[in-house]
C-alpha positions in Angstrom: -9.8 24.1 1.3 -10.5 23.5 -2.4 -8.7 26.7 -3.3 -5.6 25.7 -1.3 -5.6 22.3 -3.0 -6.0 23.7 -6.5 -3.2 26.2 -5.8 -0.9 23.2 -5.2 -1.7 21.5 -8.5 0.6 21.7 -11.6 -2.4 21.8 -14.0 -6.2 21.5 -13.6 -8.4 19.9 -16.3 -12.1 20.6 -16.1 -15.2 21.8 -17.7 -17.0 25.1 -17.3 -17.4 24.7 -13.5 -16.7 26.3 -10.2 -13.5 24.3 -9.5 -12.0 25.3 -12.8 -12.8 28.9 -12.3 -11.3 28.7 -8.8 -8.1 27.2 -10.2 -7.8 30.2 -12.6 -8.4 32.6 -9.7 -5.5 31.1 -7.6 -3.1 31.1 -10.6 -3.0 27.4 -11.5 -2.7 26.6 -15.2 -6.0 25.3 -16.6 -7.1 23.1 -19.5 -10.7 24.1 -20.0 -13.0 21.6 -21.7 -16.0 23.2 -23.4 -19.0 21.5 -24.9 -22.3 23.3 -24.7 -21.1 26.5 -23.1 -19.3 29.2 -25.0 -15.6 29.4 -24.1 -15.4 32.9 -25.4 -17.9 34.0 -22.7 -16.9 31.8 -19.8 -13.4 30.5 -20.7 -10.4 30.4 -18.3 -8.3 33.1 -20.1 -9.0 35.8 -17.6 -6.7 34.6 -14.9 -3.0 35.1 -14.2 -1.9 31.6 -15.2 -1.7 30.1 -18.7 -4.9 28.5 -19.9 -5.8 26.3 -22.9 -9.3 25.9 -24.2 -10.4 22.8 -25.9 -13.8 23.3 -27.5 -15.5 20.3 -29.1 -16.7 22.5 -32.0 -13.0 23.1 -32.9 -11.1 20.0 -31.8 -13.5 17.1 -32.3 -13.1 15.1 -35.5 -15.1 17.0 -38.2 -17.5 14.1 -38.8 -18.6 14.2 -35.1 -19.2 18.0 -34.8 -22.6 19.5 -34.4 -23.7 23.0 -33.9 -23.4 24.2 -30.3 -26.7 23.5 -28.5 -27.5 23.1 -24.9 -28.8 19.6 -25.3 -25.7 18.0 -26.8 -25.1 15.6 -23.9 -21.9 14.1 -25.3 -20.1 17.3 -26.4 -17.3 16.9 -23.9 -16.8 13.2 -24.9 -16.2 14.5 -28.4 -13.0 16.2 -27.3 -10.2 13.8 -28.2 -8.3 12.4 -25.2 -5.0 13.0 -27.1 -5.8 16.7 -27.5 -6.4 17.0 -23.7 -3.2 15.1 -22.9 -1.2 17.3 -25.3 -2.6 20.4 -23.8 -1.7 19.3 -20.3 1.9 18.3 -21.4 2.4 21.7 -23.1 1.4 23.5 -19.9 3.6 21.2 -17.8 6.6 21.9 -20.1 6.0 25.6 -19.7 4.8 26.0 -23.3 2.1 28.4 -22.2 -1.4 28.4 -23.4 -2.6 26.9 -26.6 -5.6 28.1 -28.5 -7.5 25.2 -30.0 
């Protein structure tokens, strides 16, 4: 049921989670939000649809960045909302994947 729902979405936004990976598998464009996990290892770029990765180590304002560590509880909150919205809009406009 979830796979069928995700297949009908224009874009899925999510973290390194089962639903995001399932969206990639069914061909739905994805904006992957990465905080403590390494997007190079588990990112959504292996699927057939365009994908954008927003990693807090790269898109967060410089003064808020910290080294990746599995105990950074607010890493996803450090990804700017505007960056996420821009990535979604780019995918909706057919601009393809962005690398942030």
